[in-house]
N, C-alpha and C positions, 0 to 999 in steps of 0.2 A: 601810083600806089606805092605806099611804103611796105617794107617787109614787116611782116607780124612781129610784134614785140611782146614776147612772152614773159618776160622778166621785169618790165618797166623801165622807164628813163629813155632817153634817145641814145640810138646807136649811129647815128650819123657822125662821121669822122671828117672834119675839115682838112683838107690837104695842106693849108697853109698853117697848120698849127705848129707851134714852136716845140723845141725839146723840153723846156720846163714843162709845158703843158702835157708832153708825153709821159713824164715821169710822175705827174700828179694823177694821171690815168691809171698808172700801174698800181699806186697806192689805193686809189678808190676801189679798183677791182677786189682787193683783199677784203675792204670793208664790205663790199656789196656781198661777197661769198659769204661772210659771217652773219650778215644781216638778213639773209634769206634762207629758206629751207631748200638747199640745192643739193642734188644727188652727186654722185661722185664723178659722173662725166662732165656735169656742169662746172663743178669746182676745178676740174682739171683744165677746162677750157679757159676759165677765168684766171686762175692762179698758176697754171701750169702744173706739171708733173711733181707729186710728192717724192721724197726720197723714200726708198725702201725701208730705211730704218726708222723714219718718222711713222710709216704707215703701220709698221708691226707693233707699235706702242698702244694701238687702240683696237677695239673689237666693235664692229658694226652689228647692232642689234636690231637694225631696221629704224626704230623710232628714236633711237639715241646711240651714242658712242660712249663706250666704257674703257677706261685704261685697263689693259691686260694684267697689270700688277693688282688693281683692285679685284678683278675677277678672280684672280689666283688665290688671293687671301680670303676672299669669301668663300670659295670652294673648299679651302682648307678648314676654315672655321666650322663650315656645315660638316665636314667630315669629322672633325674633333668632337663637335656637339653630339652627333650620332654615336660616336664611340663612347663617349663619356656619360651620356644621359639615356639615349634610346636603348643602346645595346643591353645595359644592365637590366632595364625594365623588361625587354624582351625575354632575357634570361630567366629572371624571376618569374614571369608569367608562365614560361614553358615548363619550369620544375614542378613536379607533382606537389600539391599542397600536403603538408603533414599537419593534421589536426592535433590540437593540444591534448595530449592524454588526459583522461579524466582523473579526478584526484583518487588517491588511494581510498579503498572502503574504510569508514570508520569502524569503531568497535561494535556499534550496535549492528551494522550490517552483517560483521563477520560472525557475530554471535547468532543473529538471525538465520543464516545459512544452516547453522548447527541446530537450532532450535526446531525447525521445520523437519529436520531428518528424525528427530525422535518419533514423529507420526509414521515415518515408514517402519521403524523398528517395532511399533505397536500394531502393524496391520495383521488381521486375522483372515483366513480364507486362503485362496489360491493367488499367490503373489505374482505381480508382473515380473518380467525379468529385468526391467530397469529400476527395480525397488532400491537398489543401492546399499543394502545392508547384508553383507555377504554370509553372516552368521544365522539369518533368518531363512525360513522356507515355508512351504504350505502347511497350514495348520487349521484346526477346527473344522474340518470337511464334513464332519457329522452333526455339526451344530444345527439344532432345530429339527433333528430327525423325529423328535417326539411332538413337534408342532404339525400335527397333520393338516391343518387348515392353511398352512404357508407353502406355497409351491416353490420347490427347490430348498426349502429349510431356511435357517438363518446363519447362512455362511457368509462371512465378511465382516465388516466393521473394524472396530478397533479393540484391543485389550486395554483396559483402563489403567493399570498402574504396573507394579512389579508382579502381580499375579495374572492368572489368565482368565479373569472373569469379564464379561462384556456388560457394563452398566449403561443402559440406554439414556439415562437422565443426564448425566455429566457428559456423555458422549454428544448428545444433541447440542448442549450449552456450547461445547467446544466448537462444533461445526458453525453455531450462530456467530460466535466470536470471530472465527477465521473469515466468514462470509462478510461480517461487518468491516473488517480491516481491508478486504478487497475492494468493497464498495468505496471507501473512504480514500484509500492510498493506491489504487491500482497503478498509478504512474510510478510509484516508488517500486513497486514489485517488479514492473517491467524494466526499469533503470537497473535493477541490480540482478535481473535474469532469473527470478523466482515466481513470475506470474503463472506460468503453465504449472509449475510444481504445486503451488499452493491450490490452484483449481483442481488438481488431480486429487490432492488430499481431502478437499471439500467433497468432491464427488465420491471418493471412496466412502465416506460416512453418509452421504444423502442416498446413495444407491442402497446402503444397508437398512438405513432407517425405514425406506420405503418397502422393505420386506417385513417389517415388525407389524403391519396391519393390512387390512385389504385395501391397498392405496386405489384400487380401480372402482370401489364403491363410493357412494355418497354418504352412506351411514354405516358405522361400525358399532360394535358392542363390547369390543375388547382390544388391547394393544399389549404387545410383548414388552416387557420392561427390562429383562435381564437374562443372560445365558451364562450358566455356571453359578455355583454357590460356595459357600464356606461356612460350615457349622463349627465353629471354634470350640476347642475344648473336647472334641471326639477325635477318635482315630478312622473315622470313616473317610476314604480317599475322596478328597474334593480339591478345590483349587487352592485352599489354603494348607490343608495338611500334606499335600504332595508338593514336592519341589522338583519340578520338571520343566523341561523346555516345552513350549506349546507344541512343537513338533512331535512330541512323544506322548502326549496325554492320551490315557486308555481308559481313564474313569469316567463315569456318568456325568454329564453337564446339562442338567435340566433346563428347560426353557419356562420362564416364569411370566405369565400373563396377568393383567390386572383388568377388571371390568369397570373399575372407576379410576380416575387419574387425571383430573384437570390439570394439575401441575405438570406432569409427564407429557401429556398430549399437547398442552399449549407450548411447552418448550419445544417439543418435536415440530410443531407447526411454525414456530419462529425459525427453527433451523432450516426447514424446507423452503419456507418464504423468503427468507434472507438469500438463501442459495439461488433462488430462481431469479433474483436481481443480477447475481453474478454471472449466471448462464443465459442472459437475454440474448447473447448471440447464437444460442442454440433453442430456437423457439420450441421445438417439440418437446425438448427435456425440461425447458423452463415451465412450459404449461403443466407437465407432468408433476412436477414439484409443487406448482400453485394448487393444482387439484387436490394432491395428497394433503397439503396444508390446510385447506379448506375442510376436507373430511376430518382430519385430526381436531381442528379448532371446533368444529361442530361437536364433536364427542366431548371435548373438554368442557363445553357450555352446557352440556346435557344436564337439566336440572335435577334430575335423579341420581346422578352419579358425581356428586360434589363432595368427595372426601380424598384426602391425601392419597397418592398411589401407594405410599409406603405404610400407610396405616394398617396395622393388624398383620403385617407381613415382615416377620422379623428377618427373614433372608435378605430384605432389602434395607429394612429401617437401621440395622447395624452399621451399615456402610454409607448409604446416601439417603438419609431420612429427610423428608421435605417437611419444612415447618409452616408452610401455607401454600396457596395458589393464586392469590389476587395480584401478586406481583408478575406471576407468569401470564395471567389474563392480561394485564397492561402491556407487557414485553411482547407478547404474541400478537395482540390486536394492531400494535404500532407496526409491526414488521408485515401483518396481513395487508394493512392499509397501504403501506409502500409498495408491496408486491402486486396488489390488485386494483388500487384506486377506489375500492368500494368504500363510500363514506360510512357505511354502518360500523366498520371496524373502528374508525377514528371517533364515531360517537360513542362507542363503547370504551375506547381507551380514555376519553375524557368525561365518562359518566361519573358523577359525583360518588356514587356508591363504590366504584372500583378502587380510587385512592383511599376513601374512608376504611374500606375493610382491609387493605394493605397497610394502614397506618402511615400513609405517606407523608401527612402534615404533622406529625406528633413530635418531630424533633428528636427521634430515637436515634443516638449515634450509631448503633449497629446496623441499621437500615441505610446507612449511607457506604456500607461496605458490600461492594460487588462480589459475588461468589456464585458457584453452581446452585446454591439453594436460594439466594436473594438477588433477583434481577432488578429490584426496585431503581437503584441509582441509575442503571443502564437505560431502563425504560424511560425515566424521567428526561435523561439526557438526549435520548432518541426523539422524544417528543418536543423537547425544547429546540432541537435542530429544526423542526417544522416551523417553530413560531419565528426562529431567527431568519431562516432563509425564504419561507412562503408567506408567513404572517395570514393565515386564513381568515381571521377576523370571527365575527359571530358566526356560530353559537359556540366556538371552541376557544375563543381568546382568553376568557376568564380562567379556564382550567389550565390552558398552556402557559399562561403568565405565572400561574401557581406553580407549576412544574418547573419553569425556568427559575423562579426564586429559591425552591428547594435545591435546584442542581447548584446554585450559587453557593448556598449553604453547605451543601456536602462538600464543594471544593474547600471552603473555609475549615471545615473540620480535618482536613488533611494537613493543615499548616501547623508546624510545631508549636508556634507562639501562643495558640489557643487552647493548647493542653486537652483536647478533647479525648485523644488517644494517647497512651504512653509511648515512649520511644526508647529503643536500646541506646547504651552509651555509644555504640559504634555507628547509629544513625538509621536504624530500621524501624519503621513505624509498626506498632503492635496492633493491627486492626483485629487480630483474634484474641486480644488480651493476653498475650504470653503464651497461649496453648501452642502445642506442636503444629508444625506444618505451616509456618507463617508467610512463606515467600509467595505463595499464589495470590494472597490477598494484597499484597505490596505491589505486585506486578499489575493486577486489576486496576488498582487505584491509580497507579502510574499511567495506565492507559486512558482512563476517563479524564484525569487532569490535563494530560497532554492533548487529547482530542478536544476537549473543551477549549484549550487555549487555541487550537487551530481554527476552531469555529469563531471565536472572537476575532481572530486575525483576518479571517475571511470576509468579515463584515466591517472591517477597520474600526473595531472597538478596541481600546487599548487594554482593558482591564475590568475588574469587577469589584462588586463591594462587599466587605463583611461588616455589617453594622456601620459605624461611622468611618471605618477604614476602606481606603480605596487602594487596591493592589493591581500592579501591572501584570499581564497575562504571563509574563516570562517567570513570575513567581511560580506559576504552575508548572512550567517546563522544568525549573530548577529542582521542585519537588520530584517529578517523575524521573529526571535524571539521577537524583540522588539514590533512588529506590533502585533503579535499574543498574546503577553503578554498583551498589552495594552487593547485589545479586552477581554482578560480573567480577567482584574481586575487591571492592574498595570497602573493606571491612576488617575488623580486628584479627580474623584468621588469615587475611591476605590470600583468601582462597576463592576461587570462582565456582558458584554453586550450579553452573552450567557445565555438564560433563564434556569434556574435549575441548573447552574453550580456556585459554590462558595456559600458564605453565603448571598451575597446581589446581587440582579439582578432585572431587571424590573418585575413588577408585574401587570401593566396594559397594556399588550401588545396589539396593534391595530390588533385584530384578532377576527373575529366573532365567529368561532366555540369555542375558548376558554374563550370569554367574557359572554356567555350565559350558564346558568346551563343546565345539562341534568337532568331534574326534571319530565319528563313525560309531560310537557306542550309544546305546539308547538305555538311559538311566532310568530305574524304576522310581515308582512314587516315594520310597524312603530312600532308594539309593542315591537320589540327589541331594540327600541332607548333608553329605560330606562337603559339597560345595557350598551349600548355605552356611555351615558352620566354620568354614575356612576362613583363615585370617589373611590368605593370599588376595591381591587384587583380582578383580574379575577377568577371565580370560578374553573377554569381549569388551569393547568400549561402546556404551550406548550412547552415541554421540547426540549431544543437544538436549539431553534430559536435565531439566532443573528438578533438583532433589528437594525434599521437604523444606529443609533449612535449620538454621541454628535455633537454639533455645532463647529465652528471654534475656540472658547475659550474653548474647552473641558467641556462646559456646557451640562446638560442633563436634561430633563423633563420627568418624567414617568407619561405621560399623554395619555390616550387612543386615545382621538380624534386627537392627534397630530401624524400623520403618519411620519413624517419627523424625529421624534425621535423613536418611538416605533413599527414601522412596519417591520416585516421581509420579506425576499423574497427568493424565490427558488435559484435564481442565487446567491444570497449573501451567501446562506448556502453551495452551491457548492463549492465556493471559500474557505470558512472556513474549510470545510472538506479536501480540496487538501492542504491547508497550514498546517493543524494539522497533517494529515499522512505523510507528508514530513519531519516534525520537530520530531515526536515522536521517542524516542530510546526504547521504551518498545517492539517493534518488532524485536529487534536484531540491529546488528551494520551494516547491509549491506546496500549499497546505492540504486542502481536502477538495475531493471532487464534489462541487456543490449540488450538481443537477442530477447525476445517473439515479440516484436513489427516488427521485420523483418522477422518472419517466412515465410510469403507469398512471400518474395522478391527472385526471381531467383539469380543465381551467376551473379554478376556484370561484370565478366570477363570471357573471353572464356576459356573453359576447355582445358587444355595441350591435344594436339593429342597423340594418342597412338604412342609409339616407331615404327620405321620402322622394318619390318621383317628382319631377320639376312641375311647378304650378301652371296650369293652363287656364287661361281666362274663358 
């Protein structure tokens, strides 16, 4: 038996081999060691011991040998890579992220913050501690004491203007406008930190409106229309003869109720119904608003009580005379439908008799002007919204299409080039034909134009037609911005007509509370006249009040006694707020909330029936 040969080849050595053969064998051993996978012991047996110096040049990794120099360079390269690339990444990840600061608020947002504060200054009743107007206090706590059918009286609500009367018709319109803006632009209000504030303002108004009739009943026979009065030309102490802070009133403030009032009741219904959408996150309160709105609208539609609320009542007519009520029927019905989903309201809003009596399709320029008296253009836009986003089809489509067409024509009437209305040299549209107090009408038109542009953008429609002419929707935004910019100071007077905004604004506002110092003294009915007649600036700034505005020549007189220039109103500021929130970009680039307003509306089309059961032979 030969010894086992684990490596191959013969190991038999012949004794007679010569020296040359012995040398060849030594060479062959080296070749053998490199041609086979031998461990260190085997190599040393064949090749003999390596020198220590030779051995230290390599590192044995088991499967292969690697030069120590290569390993060292590799390790250094990895270390440098970690230091240069990985370490900065780790450091950057570890540092807390600094979010890019939001852009500074634009002028519209800054003006909006102030415009909302005007409503705080107009509050009547027991004021909350966070009201934010230090020169105002509790007032009108005896209001409604003569209204024996009203539990708790008529305490609360808002004073209308520079006097201390509470007119419910424009007050309700103001709440409707504010609610509409929240429904469309809640994301903007939230972004600029005014969402809770504007909701509080709306609730202050709707809480009061619920007191002006029996809101727990389904049928009523009267509604309170006003608290306080002014009989001009007499010396009887009242809200015009006396110049007093609301906190100091001692004269009688009668509560005026009406037994007919389709315009008033339908407007109040619109206010409560629109607010019910704003407060859907509070189901109990929202339901209370809806029920109150339904009661009011039923009163408004009573066939035996269809004459204007101001007709035959001089205490109302001399201030807020209503010229009709079919526009309020349409406006109120639209809001009632959105709030309840009850199709009977939509049927009424699209009944041919309603727009016919409202003269909606006669092309009368004045009927394209939104105001506390004329809701027609707003109602048509609100119903156009339904056609644009829901498209309910038959039987509503024909009338909704007509409302849509008229809405487009209303927008055309606002453009300078068509000369439907005159314009001042300074760039203000004269929607009330050059009569006093023009700014409220310009602000309302700016809101409608801006909102309609947002509707078009939301459905990816680039513009609209005026006869053969096609206009980009940006034309509407430019119009809206031009009117609001005029109000904020881009006018010949270089004056902001919003008190407290800009460097130059009216200082002698026609406003009792702001013109009398809060100095611990109670000034009598006639004792306040010295403050009324003073040429000094008001001791208090009624922040955010939009005054009545300039004359037809862009002229303005900062005179307290001239209310045609310097008196602000609740309805005027509501339109200003609406225009500002629609134009501001500080709240993000979103257009409108397309869906919230429709959340109570059931599916317009029948749900597809379930598939039939499988056929069985």
